N, C-alpha and C positions, 0 to 999 in steps of 0.2 A: 627312525625311532623317535623322532621329535614329537610325534603324535601321542606316544605312550609314555608320558612322564609320570603320571600318577598311578602307581601300582595298585592302590586300593580301588580306584575306579575300574581297572581292568578286572580285578578279582571280583568286584561287585557285579560287573556285567557277565562274567563267566558263571558266577553263582546263580544269577537270575536265569541265564540260559539253561543251566543244568536243572534248576527248579522247574522251568517250563517243560523240558523234555521228560523229566520224571513224572510230573503231573499229567502230561499227555499220555504217557505210557500207562499210568495207573487208571486214568479215566477210560482208556481203550480196553484195558483188561477187565475192569468192573462192568463195562457195557457188554462185553462179550460174555462174561459169566452170567449176567442177568438175562440176556437173551437165550443162552443155552438152557438155563434152568426154567425159564418161561416156557420153552418148548417141552421140557420134561413134565412140567406141571399140566400143560394142556393135554399131553398124551395120557397122563394119569387120569384126568377128568374124563376123557373119552372112554378109557377102559373101565372106569368106575360105572359110568352110565351103561355101558354094554353089559357089565356083570349084573347090574341091578335089573336090566331088561331080561336077561337070561334067567335070573332067579325068579322073577315075577311070572314069567311064562312057563316055567318048568315045574 
């Protein structure tokens, strides 16, 4: 326990570690959400073009 004499330093390191993990989680979640809705947007574009083609030919 001689290494941990300054409690504020330990609390600071724990707070920084927590901040890192929370930021990593949020970045991962936002990236996943963005890729998911990017897929939905591309599918919507494909279906819009198909609908336009069908309406123009029919």
